[in-house]
N, C-alpha and C positions, 0 to 999 in steps of 0.2 A: 498352786504354782510350782510345789516341790514336783508333782509328777511331771510335768512339762520340762522342767530343768534337767531332771534325771533322764528322760528320753531323749532330750537334745545332746545331752553329754555321752548316751551310750550311741547316739545314731552319727556322732559326730568322731568317735573314735576310730583311729588307722584301721583296727582290724575290721570293722563293719565295712569299711570302704574297700580295704584288701578282699575283703569277701565277694563283695559286689562285683569288683574287678573280676575276681576268679569265676564267676559264675557266669559273666558275660562272655568273657573268652573261652568258657568251658561250653557254653551254647554255641558259640562259632565254631569251634573244634568238633564238636558233636554233629554240626550239618556237616563239616569236610569229611568226616569219617564214612557218616551214612552215606553221602555221595560217592565215596570211594567204593563202599561195600556194594551199593545198591547199582551203579552205574558202569563199574568196572569189573569187580571181581564176582560177583553174581552170576553176570552174563557167561564169564569164562567158565565158572564151575559148572554151571547149568549146560554148555555146548559140552565140557569135555564128560559130564555125567549123561548127557542126552537126556536129560530128564527134566520137566518144570515141576519143582516142589511144590511151588505154588498152588498147582492145579490137582494135587495129591488129595485126595478124600475116602471117605467110608459113608455110604448112604444107611444112614438108620431105619429108613422105612421105605417101604417099594410100592410102587402106583403107578399110575398113569403119567404123572407128571415128571416122572424120571426116565432119563434115557441112556443108554450105554454112551460112554465118552461125553458125557455132558460135562460144561466147565464147571469149577467151583461155586463160582459166584450165580450160576444159573442154578445149581442142584441145592445151594443154601437158600435161596428166596423161593424154590419150590416147597421146600421142607426140612425135614431133619437129615443133616449131612454133619460129619465129624472131619473137619479140616486139617488132617494131622500133617499135611506138606506145608502149610503157614508157619506151624510150630517147627519143624524141621528147619525150615529157612531162618525163623528168629534165632533157633540154636546157634546155626552157622554164623549168622550176624553178629551175635554176640561173642562167640569165639573170635571171630576175626577183629572185633573192637577190642575184646581185651587183649589181644597180641598186639595190636597197633599200639595201645596204650602201654602196654608193658616195655615194646621197643622206645616209645617214646620217655619212658622213666627212666631206663637203662641210659639212654642217651645224654639225658640230663643229668644222670648221677657222674657220668663218664666226664662229663665237661665240666662239672664242678669239682671233681676230683683234680682235673689238669688245671682249673683255675687257682684252686688252692694251692697246688705242689708250686704254681709259679710266682707266689706272693713271697717276699722276702721275710726271712724270719723276723719276729718282732725285736726290737732293740729291747737289751735289757734296761731294767729299771733303774739300777743303779751302776755306779762304775764296778768294773772286774778288778779282780785281786792284782792282776798285772797292772791296770791303769791308777790303781790306788799306791802299788810300789813305785812306779814312775814320776807319780804326784809327788812322794815323798823325799825321793831322789833329786827332783828339780826343785824343791823347796829348801832342801840342805844345801844344795848347790848355789841357790841364789843367797842364803843367808852367810855362807862363806867370802861372797864377793865384797 
């Protein structure tokens, strides 16, 4: 029973729950960024560069199965083909993703800093020296009456 209780205590801690929420939100954010990259940015980059990186490859063997201008998927299924274009695409996707995450973190830090600046300063723990002096004066005046 000690193992089960220990596992329950671990699983129900706030940190584990926060981590689970973070993973779920991270997965959803990943889908959004992937969609941004694949559906919006890559077509624009491909149009500007007038190149489809995904179709770039080098044939590692020659033969009847290979024809000039063959698509990478056909060349790959026909035999040995080194698809460096997909690697280039993945590197570009990574750089875009890293840039988007950088912008998000920068925006988050700016908002957090702005929020912390708006908080009123914490009240002092005890009375200030001026308050102590005023209290003494008040007490002296009350005693003279």
